BAFISE-582720 format. One record per atom (N, C-alpha, C, CB): residue in three letters; atom name; y, x, z. Coordinates in nm, 3 decimals, m for minus. Last residue first. Glycine has a CB too. Example, Ala and Ser with C-alpha at 12.3 -4.5 7.8 and 13.67 -1.06 7.14 Angstrom:
<nodes>
NODE  SER  N  m0.225  1.285  0.708
NODE  SER  CA  m0.106  1.367  0.714
NODE  SER  C  0.003  1.290  0.787
NODE  SER  CB  m0.060  1.408  0.572
NODE  ALA  N  m0.569  1.319  0.780
NODE  ALA  CA  m0.450  1.230  0.780
NODE  ALA  C  m0.330  1.320  0.780
NODE  ALA  CB  m0.447  1.131  0.905
</nodes>
This chain:
<nodes>
NODE  LEU  N  1.177  m2.591  m3.854
NODE  LEU  CA  1.255  m2.550  m3.738
NODE  LEU  C  1.395  m2.518  m3.773
NODE  LEU  CB  1.194  m2.432  m3.671
NODE  GLY  N  1.020  m2.651  m4.071
NODE  GLY  CA  1.084  m2.760  m4.001
NODE  GLY  C  1.161  m2.720  m3.877
NODE  GLY  CB  0.983  m2.858  m3.963
NODE  GLN  N  0.788  m2.388  m4.040
NODE  GLN  CA  0.850  m2.493  m4.120
NODE  GLN  C  0.908  m2.599  m4.029
NODE  GLN  CB  0.748  m2.554  m4.216
NODE  GLY  N  0.654  m2.194  m3.893
NODE  GLY  CA  0.795  m2.175  m3.917
NODE  GLY  C  0.860  m2.284  m4.001
NODE  GLY  CB  0.816  m2.045  m3.982
NODE  GLY  N  0.406  m2.233  m3.815
NODE  GLY  CA  0.422  m2.158  m3.938
NODE  GLY  C  0.566  m2.148  m3.978
NODE  GLY  CB  0.343  m2.222  m4.049
NODE  MET  N  0.221  m2.503  m3.686
NODE  MET  CA  0.301  m2.383  m3.666
NODE  MET  C  0.309  m2.310  m3.800
NODE  MET  CB  0.240  m2.291  m3.554
NODE  GLU  N  0.242  m2.843  m3.688
NODE  GLU  CA  0.184  m2.728  m3.755
NODE  GLU  C  0.277  m2.609  m3.728
NODE  GLU  CB  0.166  m2.755  m3.909
NODE  CYS  N  0.189  m3.075  m3.424
NODE  CYS  CA  0.278  m2.999  m3.514
NODE  CYS  C  0.198  m2.885  m3.576
NODE  CYS  CB  0.403  m2.943  m3.438
NODE  MET  N  0.001  m3.193  m3.277
NODE  MET  CA  0.116  m3.275  m3.316
NODE  MET  C  0.207  m3.200  m3.412
NODE  MET  CB  0.194  m3.318  m3.193
NODE  PRO  N  m0.349  m3.192  m3.275
NODE  PRO  CA  m0.227  m3.114  m3.290
NODE  PRO  C  m0.114  m3.202  m3.342
NODE  PRO  CB  m0.250  m2.996  m3.384
NODE  GLU  N  m0.495  m3.412  m3.041
NODE  GLU  CA  m0.474  m3.376  m3.182
NODE  GLU  C  m0.347  m3.293  m3.192
NODE  GLU  CB  m0.466  m3.503  m3.273
NODE  GLU  N  m0.638  m3.281  m2.736
NODE  GLU  CA  m0.543  m3.365  m2.810
NODE  GLU  C  m0.535  m3.320  m2.956
NODE  GLU  CB  m0.403  m3.360  m2.745
NODE  ALA  N  m0.796  m3.081  m2.636
NODE  ALA  CA  m0.859  m3.209  m2.665
NODE  ALA  C  m0.768  m3.301  m2.747
NODE  ALA  CB  m0.900  m3.278  m2.536
NODE  GLU  N  m0.624  m2.871  m2.582
NODE  GLU  CA  m0.724  m2.852  m2.688
NODE  GLU  C  m0.789  m2.983  m2.728
NODE  GLU  CB  m0.832  m2.755  m2.642
NODE  ALA  N  m0.481  m2.979  m2.367
NODE  ALA  CA  m0.412  m2.946  m2.492
NODE  ALA  C  m0.510  m2.931  m2.608
NODE  ALA  CB  m0.330  m2.818  m2.476
NODE  THR  N  m0.683  m2.996  m2.173
NODE  THR  CA  m0.613  m3.117  m2.219
NODE  THR  C  m0.547  m3.092  m2.354
NODE  THR  CB  m0.507  m3.161  m2.117
NODE  ALA  N  m0.747  m2.725  m2.141
NODE  ALA  CA  m0.850  m2.820  m2.184
NODE  ALA  C  m0.788  m2.947  m2.238
NODE  ALA  CB  m0.945  m2.853  m2.069
NODE  LEU  N  m0.499  m2.628  m2.051
NODE  LEU  CA  m0.556  m2.579  m2.175
NODE  LEU  C  m0.660  m2.677  m2.228
NODE  LEU  CB  m0.620  m2.441  m2.154
NODE  ARG  N  m0.476  m2.765  m1.808
NODE  ARG  CA  m0.374  m2.784  m1.913
NODE  ARG  C  m0.428  m2.739  m2.048
NODE  ARG  CB  m0.245  m2.705  m1.878
NODE  LEU  N  m0.699  m2.657  m1.674
NODE  LEU  CA  m0.692  m2.801  m1.703
NODE  LEU  C  m0.591  m2.830  m1.813
NODE  LEU  CB  m0.655  m2.879  m1.577
NODE  GLY  N  m0.619  m2.388  m1.658
NODE  GLY  CA  m0.742  m2.425  m1.728
NODE  GLY  C  m0.744  m2.572  m1.765
NODE  GLY  CB  m0.863  m2.393  m1.642
NODE  ILE  N  m0.393  m2.415  m1.498
NODE  ILE  CA  m0.378  m2.367  m1.636
NODE  ILE  C  m0.502  m2.402  m1.717
NODE  ILE  CB  m0.354  m2.214  m1.638
NODE  LYS  N  m0.516  m2.502  m1.259
NODE  LYS  CA  m0.415  m2.585  m1.327
NODE  LYS  C  m0.398  m2.544  m1.473
NODE  LYS  CB  m0.280  m2.575  m1.254
NODE  THR  N  m0.679  m2.278  m1.202
NODE  THR  CA  m0.739  m2.410  m1.224
NODE  THR  C  m0.642  m2.500  m1.300
NODE  THR  CB  m0.778  m2.475  m1.090
NODE  ARG  N  m0.483  m2.081  m1.160
NODE  ARG  CA  m0.580  m2.067  m1.269
NODE  ARG  C  m0.645  m2.200  m1.302
NODE  ARG  CB  m0.688  m1.964  m1.231
NODE  VAL  N  m0.360  m2.181  m0.932
NODE  VAL  CA  m0.282  m2.170  m1.056
NODE  VAL  C  m0.377  m2.160  m1.175
NODE  VAL  CB  m0.187  m2.048  m1.052
NODE  ALA  N  m0.576  m2.154  m0.754
NODE  ALA  CA  m0.517  m2.286  m0.779
NODE  ALA  C  m0.437  m2.286  m0.909
NODE  ALA  CB  m0.426  m2.327  m0.661
NODE  GLU  N  m0.614  m1.877  m0.758
NODE  GLU  CA  m0.721  m1.964  m0.805
NODE  GLU  C  m0.669  m2.104  m0.836
NODE  GLU  CB  m0.833  m1.972  m0.701
NODE  LEU  N  m0.372  m1.795  m0.642
NODE  LEU  CA  m0.401  m1.759  m0.781
NODE  LEU  C  m0.513  m1.846  m0.838
NODE  LEU  CB  m0.441  m1.611  m0.790
NODE  GLU  N  m0.405  m1.897  m0.382
NODE  GLU  CA  m0.293  m1.942  m0.465
NODE  GLU  C  m0.321  m1.914  m0.613
NODE  GLU  CB  m0.162  m1.874  m0.422
NODE  GLY  N  m0.632  m1.749  m0.301
NODE  GLY  CA  m0.636  m1.895  m0.307
NODE  GLY  C  m0.526  m1.952  m0.395
NODE  GLY  CB  m0.624  m1.952  m0.168
NODE  ILE  N  m0.524  m1.492  m0.307
NODE  ILE  CA  m0.635  m1.525  m0.397
NODE  ILE  C  m0.646  m1.676  m0.413
NODE  ILE  CB  m0.768  m1.465  m0.345
NODE  LEU  N  m0.338  m1.518  m0.101
NODE  LEU  CA  m0.292  m1.492  m0.238
NODE  LEU  C  m0.400  m1.526  m0.340
NODE  LEU  CB  m0.251  m1.346  m0.253
NODE  ALA  N  m0.514  m1.558  0.115
NODE  ALA  CA  m0.415  m1.661  0.081
NODE  ALA  C  m0.365  m1.642  m0.063
NODE  ALA  CB  m0.296  m1.657  0.179
NODE  ASP  N  m0.651  m1.314  0.113
NODE  ASP  CA  m0.725  m1.439  0.092
NODE  ASP  C  m0.630  m1.552  0.052
NODE  ASP  CB  m0.802  m1.477  0.219
NODE  LEU  N  m0.438  m1.140  0.175
NODE  LEU  CA  m0.503  m1.131  0.044
NODE  LEU  C  m0.582  m1.258  0.012
NODE  LEU  CB  m0.596  m1.010  0.038
NODE  GLU  N  m0.387  m1.224  0.438
NODE  GLU  CA  m0.281  m1.229  0.336
NODE  GLU  C  m0.342  m1.228  0.195
NODE  GLU  CB  m0.182  m1.111  0.354
NODE  ALA  N  m0.630  m1.160  0.557
NODE  ALA  CA  m0.584  m1.300  0.555
NODE  ALA  C  m0.476  m1.320  0.449
NODE  ALA  CB  m0.531  m1.341  0.694
NODE  LEU  N  m0.623  m0.880  0.522
NODE  LEU  CA  m0.728  m0.960  0.457
NODE  LEU  C  m0.689  m1.107  0.450
NODE  LEU  CB  m0.861  m0.945  0.532
NODE  LYS  N  m0.402  m0.820  0.684
NODE  LYS  CA  m0.397  m0.792  0.540
NODE  LYS  C  m0.503  m0.872  0.466
NODE  LYS  CB  m0.415  m0.640  0.512
NODE  ARG  N  m0.497  m0.893  0.936
NODE  ARG  CA  m0.378  m0.961  0.879
NODE  ARG  C  m0.373  m0.941  0.728
NODE  ARG  CB  m0.248  m0.907  0.944
NODE  ARG  N  m0.711  m0.710  0.960
NODE  ARG  CA  m0.736  m0.854  0.962
NODE  ARG  C  m0.619  m0.932  0.901
NODE  ARG  CB  m0.761  m0.902  1.106
NODE  TYR  N  m0.572  m0.463  0.953
NODE  TYR  CA  m0.672  m0.495  0.851
NODE  TYR  C  m0.696  m0.646  0.844
NODE  TYR  CB  m0.805  m0.422  0.880
NODE  VAL  N  m0.427  m0.495  1.190
NODE  VAL  CA  m0.355  m0.486  1.062
NODE  VAL  C  m0.451  m0.517  0.947
NODE  VAL  CB  m0.292  m0.346  1.044
NODE  ALA  N  m0.637  m0.491  1.375
NODE  ALA  CA  m0.553  m0.610  1.364
NODE  ALA  C  m0.476  m0.611  1.232
NODE  ALA  CB  m0.455  m0.618  1.483
NODE  LEU  N  m0.727  m0.230  1.342
NODE  LEU  CA  m0.815  m0.341  1.304
NODE  LEU  C  m0.736  m0.471  1.288
NODE  LEU  CB  m0.926  m0.360  1.408
NODE  SER  N  m0.509  m0.099  1.453
NODE  SER  CA  m0.542  m0.079  1.311
NODE  SER  C  m0.630  m0.193  1.261
NODE  SER  CB  m0.614  0.056  1.290
NODE  ALA  N  m0.530  m0.179  1.718
NODE  ALA  CA  m0.409  m0.213  1.642
NODE  ALA  C  m0.433  m0.198  1.491
NODE  ALA  CB  m0.291  m0.125  1.686
NODE  PRO  N  m0.785  m0.069  1.798
NODE  PRO  CA  m0.762  m0.213  1.791
NODE  PRO  C  m0.639  m0.253  1.708
NODE  PRO  CB  m0.747  m0.268  1.929
NODE  CYS  N  m0.893  0.206  1.586
NODE  CYS  CA  m0.822  0.153  1.703
NODE  CYS  C  m0.796  0.003  1.687
NODE  CYS  CB  m0.689  0.227  1.723
NODE  SER  N  m0.993  0.314  1.354
NODE  SER  CA  m1.088  0.285  1.461
NODE  SER  C  m1.022  0.228  1.587
NODE  SER  CB  m1.163  0.411  1.497
NODE  ASP  N  m0.854  0.411  1.139
NODE  ASP  CA  m0.880  0.267  1.144
NODE  ASP  C  m0.977  0.228  1.254
NODE  ASP  CB  m0.933  0.221  1.011
NODE  GLY  N  m0.830  0.681  1.131
NODE  GLY  CA  m0.712  0.603  1.168
NODE  GLY  C  m0.737  0.454  1.180
NODE  GLY  CB  m0.605  0.625  1.069
NODE  GLU  N  m1.081  0.877  1.282
NODE  GLU  CA  m1.040  0.790  1.172
NODE  GLU  C  m0.923  0.704  1.219
NODE  GLU  CB  m1.159  0.701  1.122
NODE  PRO  N  m1.097  1.019  1.518
NODE  PRO  CA  m1.129  1.088  1.392
NODE  PRO  C  m1.089  1.007  1.269
NODE  PRO  CB  m1.278  1.117  1.386
NODE  HIS  N  m0.826  1.002  1.749
NODE  HIS  CA  m0.941  0.937  1.688
NODE  HIS  C  m0.970  1.002  1.552
NODE  HIS  CB  m0.918  0.784  1.672
NODE  GLY  N  m0.596  1.105  1.857
NODE  GLY  CA  m0.715  1.187  1.858
NODE  GLY  C  m0.839  1.122  1.801
NODE  GLY  CB  m0.743  1.229  1.994
NODE  ALA  N  m0.361  0.982  1.831
NODE  ALA  CA  m0.425  0.967  1.961
NODE  ALA  C  m0.557  1.044  1.969
NODE  ALA  CB  m0.449  0.819  1.992
NODE  ARG  N  m0.308  1.015  1.564
NODE  ARG  CA  m0.236  1.100  1.659
NODE  ARG  C  m0.299  1.096  1.798
NODE  ARG  CB  m0.090  1.058  1.668
NODE  LEU  N  m0.466  0.807  1.462
NODE  LEU  CA  m0.500  0.947  1.433
NODE  LEU  C  m0.434  1.041  1.533
NODE  LEU  CB  m0.457  0.984  1.290
NODE  CYS  N  m0.316  0.592  1.565
NODE  CYS  CA  m0.458  0.607  1.601
NODE  CYS  C  m0.503  0.752  1.576
NODE  CYS  CB  m0.545  0.508  1.520
NODE  GLU  N  m0.073  0.623  1.437
NODE  GLU  CA  m0.078  0.638  1.582
NODE  GLU  C  m0.222  0.658  1.631
NODE  GLU  CB  m0.016  0.516  1.650
NODE  VAL  N  m0.159  0.567  1.176
NODE  VAL  CA  m0.105  0.700  1.207
NODE  VAL  C  m0.112  0.724  1.358
NODE  VAL  CB  0.042  0.713  1.157
NODE  PHE  N  m0.228  0.301  1.212
NODE  PHE  CA  m0.329  0.396  1.166
NODE  PHE  C  m0.286  0.539  1.198
NODE  PHE  CB  m0.354  0.380  1.015
NODE  PRO  N  0.015  0.177  1.283
NODE  PRO  CA  m0.097  0.180  1.377
NODE  PRO  C  m0.207  0.280  1.339
NODE  PRO  CB  m0.157  0.042  1.388
NODE  ARG  N  0.172  0.234  1.033
NODE  ARG  CA  0.203  0.295  1.164
NODE  ARG  C  0.085  0.292  1.262
NODE  ARG  CB  0.322  0.224  1.226
NODE  THR  N  0.134  0.095  0.804
NODE  THR  CA  0.053  0.215  0.823
NODE  THR  C  0.069  0.275  0.963
NODE  THR  CB  0.089  0.320  0.718
NODE  GLU  N  0.320  m0.104  0.796
NODE  GLU  CA  0.183  m0.143  0.827
NODE  GLU  C  0.091  m0.022  0.848
NODE  GLU  CB  0.127  m0.230  0.715
NODE  GLU  N  0.543  0.032  0.705
NODE  GLU  CA  0.536  m0.003  0.847
NODE  GLU  C  0.395  m0.046  0.888
NODE  GLU  CB  0.635  m0.116  0.879
NODE  LEU  N  0.485  0.051  0.428
NODE  LEU  CA  0.492  0.171  0.512
NODE  LEU  C  0.478  0.137  0.660
NODE  LEU  CB  0.622  0.245  0.488
NODE  ASP  N  0.242  m0.194  0.324
NODE  ASP  CA  0.376  m0.136  0.325
NODE  ASP  C  0.380  m0.025  0.430
NODE  ASP  CB  0.484  m0.245  0.353
NODE  PHE  N  m0.060  m0.173  0.137
NODE  PHE  CA  0.005  m0.183  0.267
NODE  PHE  C  0.146  m0.128  0.256
NODE  PHE  CB  m0.076  m0.106  0.375
NODE  GLY  N  m0.199  m0.138  m0.098
NODE  GLY  CA  m0.098  m0.243  m0.093
NODE  GLY  C  m0.033  m0.262  0.042
NODE  GLY  CB  m0.159  m0.371  m0.134
NODE  PHE  N  m0.363  0.075  m0.128
NODE  PHE  CA  m0.429  m0.054  m0.106
NODE  PHE  C  m0.330  m0.169  m0.097
NODE  PHE  CB  m0.512  m0.049  0.022
NODE  ASP  N  m0.179  0.278  m0.134
NODE  ASP  CA  m0.252  0.249  m0.258
NODE  ASP  C  m0.323  0.114  m0.249
NODE  ASP  CB  m0.354  0.361  m0.288
NODE  GLN  N  m0.118  0.277  0.137
NODE  GLN  CA  m0.018  0.230  0.041
NODE  GLN  C  m0.082  0.200  m0.094
NODE  GLN  CB  0.094  0.335  0.025
NODE  LEU  N  m0.355  0.390  0.235
NODE  LEU  CA  m0.318  0.253  0.271
NODE  LEU  C  m0.214  0.197  0.176
NODE  LEU  CB  m0.266  0.248  0.414
NODE  THR  N  m0.335  0.645  0.121
NODE  THR  CA  m0.449  0.559  0.090
NODE  THR  C  m0.414  0.413  0.119
NODE  THR  CB  m0.573  0.601  0.172
NODE  ARG  N  m0.098  0.740  0.241
NODE  ARG  CA  m0.106  0.723  0.095
NODE  ARG  C  m0.221  0.630  0.056
NODE  ARG  CB  m0.123  0.858  0.025
NODE  ILE  N  m0.174  0.750  0.514
NODE  ILE  CA  m0.061  0.668  0.469
NODE  ILE  C  m0.073  0.638  0.320
NODE  ILE  CB  0.073  0.739  0.499
NODE  GLN  N  m0.385  0.937  0.500
NODE  GLN  CA  m0.408  0.802  0.551
NODE  GLN  C  m0.298  0.708  0.501
NODE  GLN  CB  m0.415  0.801  0.705
NODE  ARG  N  m0.248  1.161  0.409
NODE  ARG  CA  m0.354  1.105  0.326
NODE  ARG  C  m0.387  0.963  0.369
NODE  ARG  CB  m0.480  1.193  0.333
NODE  LEU  N  m0.080  1.205  0.630
NODE  LEU  CA  m0.024  1.170  0.499
NODE  LEU  C  m0.128  1.108  0.408
NODE  LEU  CB  0.035  1.294  0.433
NODE  LEU  N  m0.269  1.274  0.826
NODE  LEU  CA  m0.181  1.158  0.843
NODE  LEU  C  m0.127  1.110  0.709
NODE  LEU  CB  m0.065  1.192  0.938
NODE  ARG  N  m0.369  1.510  0.711
NODE  ARG  CA  m0.458  1.396  0.730
NODE  ARG  C  m0.379  1.267  0.750
NODE  ARG  CB  m0.550  1.419  0.850
NODE  LEU  N  m0.143  1.669  0.732
NODE  LEU  CA  m0.196  1.637  0.599
NODE  LEU  C  m0.288  1.516  0.607
NODE  LEU  CB  m0.271  1.759  0.539
NODE  ASP  N  m0.133  1.688  1.007
NODE  ASP  CA  m0.024  1.621  0.936
NODE  ASP  C  m0.068  1.582  0.794
NODE  ASP  CB  0.101  1.711  0.930
NODE  ASP  N  m0.359  1.839  1.051
NODE  ASP  CA  m0.353  1.703  1.105
NODE  ASP  C  m0.243  1.623  1.036
NODE  ASP  CB  m0.328  1.707  1.257
NODE  GLU  N  m0.289  2.085  0.941
NODE  GLU  CA  m0.391  2.003  0.873
NODE  GLU  C  m0.391  1.859  0.924
NODE  GLU  CB  m0.530  2.065  0.891
NODE  ASP  N  0.071  2.104  0.994
NODE  ASP  CA  m0.066  2.154  0.999
NODE  ASP  C  m0.160  2.057  0.929
NODE  ASP  CB  m0.110  2.176  1.146
NODE  TYR  N  0.411  2.223  0.953
NODE  TYR  CA  0.308  2.120  0.952
NODE  TYR  C  0.171  2.185  0.959
NODE  TYR  CB  0.319  2.030  0.826
NODE  THR  N  0.757  2.273  1.017
NODE  THR  CA  0.621  2.326  1.009
NODE  THR  C  0.521  2.212  1.025
NODE  THR  CB  0.597  2.435  1.117
NODE  ARG  N  1.084  2.329  0.893
NODE  ARG  CA  0.981  2.233  0.936
NODE  ARG  C  0.845  2.299  0.921
NODE  ARG  CB  0.989  2.099  0.853
NODE  TYR  N  1.271  2.612  1.003
NODE  TYR  CA  1.201  2.537  0.899
NODE  TYR  C  1.102  2.438  0.961
NODE  TYR  CB  1.128  2.633  0.803
NODE  GLY  N  1.371  2.767  1.206
NODE  GLY  CA  1.438  2.640  1.177
NODE  GLY  C  1.371  2.557  1.071
NODE  GLY  CB  1.578  2.666  1.137
NODE  ASN  N  1.234  2.986  1.287
NODE  ASN  CA  1.331  3.007  1.181
NODE  ASN  C  1.404  2.879  1.141
NODE  ASN  CB  1.262  3.066  1.060
NODE  GLU  N  1.054  2.883  1.465
NODE  GLU  CA  1.165  2.964  1.518
NODE  GLU  C  1.274  2.986  1.415
NODE  GLU  CB  1.113  3.098  1.568
NODE  GLY  N  0.986  2.554  1.325
NODE  GLY  CA  0.952  2.690  1.366
NODE  GLY  C  1.074  2.761  1.420
NODE  GLY  CB  0.892  2.768  1.249
NODE  ARG  N  0.976  2.215  1.429
NODE  ARG  CA  1.048  2.324  1.362
NODE  ARG  C  1.000  2.458  1.416
NODE  ARG  CB  1.201  2.310  1.381
NODE  ARG  N  0.852  1.890  1.371
NODE  ARG  CA  0.840  2.019  1.440
NODE  ARG  C  0.914  2.125  1.359
NODE  ARG  CB  0.690  2.060  1.461
NODE  ALA  N  0.830  1.584  1.369
NODE  ALA  CA  0.943  1.670  1.331
NODE  ALA  C  0.937  1.798  1.414
NODE  ALA  CB  1.080  1.596  1.353
NODE  PRO  N  0.550  1.402  1.237
NODE  PRO  CA  0.619  1.475  1.344
NODE  PRO  C  0.727  1.568  1.290
NODE  PRO  CB  0.519  1.556  1.426
NODE  LEU  N  0.581  1.097  1.071
NODE  LEU  CA  0.542  1.236  1.058
NODE  LEU  C  0.618  1.316  1.164
NODE  LEU  CB  0.572  1.291  0.914
NODE  LEU  N  0.688  0.856  1.139
NODE  LEU  CA  0.548  0.861  1.099
NODE  LEU  C  0.494  1.003  1.090
NODE  LEU  CB  0.530  0.792  0.967
NODE  GLY  N  0.957  0.819  1.186
NODE  GLY  CA  0.871  0.848  1.299
NODE  GLY  C  0.722  0.851  1.267
NODE  GLY  CB  0.894  0.748  1.404
NODE  ARG  N  1.134  0.802  0.982
NODE  ARG  CA  1.074  0.675  1.027
NODE  ARG  C  0.978  0.695  1.144
NODE  ARG  CB  1.000  0.609  0.912
NODE  ALA  N  1.185  1.068  0.934
NODE  ALA  CA  1.294  0.985  0.987
NODE  ALA  C  1.241  0.853  1.041
NODE  ALA  CB  1.399  0.958  0.878
NODE  GLU  N  0.937  1.137  0.823
NODE  GLU  CA  0.980  1.198  0.949
NODE  GLU  C  1.089  1.113  1.013
NODE  GLU  CB  1.032  1.342  0.924
NODE  TYR  N  0.948  0.994  0.588
NODE  TYR  CA  0.844  0.962  0.686
NODE  TYR  C  0.880  1.018  0.824
NODE  TYR  CB  0.708  1.018  0.639
NODE  TYR  N  1.162  1.138  0.471
NODE  TYR  CA  1.176  0.995  0.499
NODE  TYR  C  1.072  0.952  0.604
NODE  TYR  CB  1.159  0.912  0.370
NODE  ARG  N  1.048  1.387  0.439
NODE  ARG  CA  1.163  1.376  0.527
NODE  ARG  C  1.187  1.229  0.565
NODE  ARG  CB  1.289  1.435  0.459
NODE  LEU  N  0.851  1.315  0.253
NODE  LEU  CA  0.812  1.366  0.384
NODE  LEU  C  0.927  1.356  0.483
NODE  LEU  CB  0.764  1.509  0.372
NODE  THR  N  1.009  1.245  0.033
NODE  THR  CA  0.923  1.143  0.097
NODE  THR  C  0.885  1.188  0.237
NODE  THR  CB  0.796  1.118  0.013
NODE  ARG  N  1.117  1.496  m0.024
NODE  ARG  CA  1.206  1.384  0.013
NODE  ARG  C  1.128  1.275  0.085
NODE  ARG  CB  1.276  1.326  m0.112
NODE  THR  N  0.899  1.637  m0.108
NODE  THR  CA  0.960  1.674  0.019
NODE  THR  C  1.054  1.564  0.068
NODE  THR  CB  1.036  1.808  0.006
NODE  THR  N  0.646  1.416  m0.243
NODE  THR  CA  0.767  1.498  m0.253
NODE  THR  C  0.818  1.533  m0.114
NODE  THR  CB  0.876  1.424  m0.333
NODE  THR  N  0.288  1.445  m0.292
NODE  THR  CA  0.411  1.368  m0.276
NODE  THR  C  0.531  1.462  m0.285
NODE  THR  CB  0.412  1.292  m0.140
NODE  GLY  N  0.034  1.554  m0.254
NODE  GLY  CA  0.067  1.486  m0.379
NODE  GLY  C  0.189  1.398  m0.368
NODE  GLY  CB  m0.050  1.403  m0.423
NODE  ALA  N  m0.033  1.710  m0.044
NODE  ALA  CA  m0.046  1.565  m0.024
NODE  ALA  C  m0.016  1.487  m0.151
NODE  ALA  CB  0.046  1.518  0.088
NODE  ARG  N  0.027  1.961  m0.139
NODE  ARG  CA  m0.112  1.931  m0.102
NODE  ARG  C  m0.136  1.781  m0.085
NODE  ARG  CB  m0.149  2.003  0.027
NODE  ALA  N  0.305  1.936  m0.174
NODE  ALA  CA  0.218  1.965  m0.287
NODE  ALA  C  0.073  1.928  m0.256
NODE  ALA  CB  0.227  2.115  m0.324
NODE  ALA  N  0.389  1.888  0.091
NODE  ALA  CA  0.416  1.790  m0.015
NODE  ALA  C  0.323  1.811  m0.134
NODE  ALA  CB  0.562  1.800  m0.061
NODE  LEU  N  0.308  2.128  0.212
NODE  LEU  CA  0.251  2.001  0.254
NODE  LEU  C  0.271  1.895  0.147
NODE  LEU  CB  0.313  1.955  0.387
NODE  GLU  N  0.474  2.308  0.076
NODE  GLU  CA  0.329  2.320  0.063
NODE  GLU  C  0.261  2.189  0.103
NODE  GLU  CB  0.277  2.436  0.149
NODE  GLY  N  0.727  2.218  0.159
NODE  GLY  CA  0.691  2.221  0.018
NODE  GLY  C  0.541  2.228  m0.004
NODE  GLY  CB  0.757  2.339  m0.048
NODE  ILE  N  0.720  2.252  0.441
NODE  ILE  CA  0.731  2.119  0.382
NODE  ILE  C  0.691  2.116  0.235
NODE  ILE  CB  0.872  2.068  0.398
NODE  ARG  N  0.470  2.495  0.542
NODE  ARG  CA  0.606  2.444  0.529
NODE  ARG  C  0.605  2.317  0.447
NODE  ARG  CB  0.698  2.550  0.465
NODE  MET  N  0.206  2.519  0.783
NODE  MET  CA  0.256  2.521  0.646
NODE  MET  C  0.396  2.462  0.644
NODE  MET  CB  0.161  2.442  0.551
</nodes>
């Protein structure tokens, strides 16, 4: 298939596909007529990249998954390098969740303190 068809089937743009090609994530094959040509495996690569990006992975983090698919594995997440990326991403998410929980606790304490105190001012636009 040509680049326009691949872009349409993958739900992306031809510009994105050319960018992926420049980054080495998508193969750069050309037909006799000079047009880029793609196959179902390329569509599978793109779907893997898009899924991972939807999960919050940056483009470079998708590389081990793409390489795993290119190596002939049926799933891009069955190789050791892909598993390592999953582990790093989970650790990153756990750290972010911990930070958010700490902020939530602080805000909850501030709210409880503020609600327990007597109101010091009346809202309503007077005295400002």
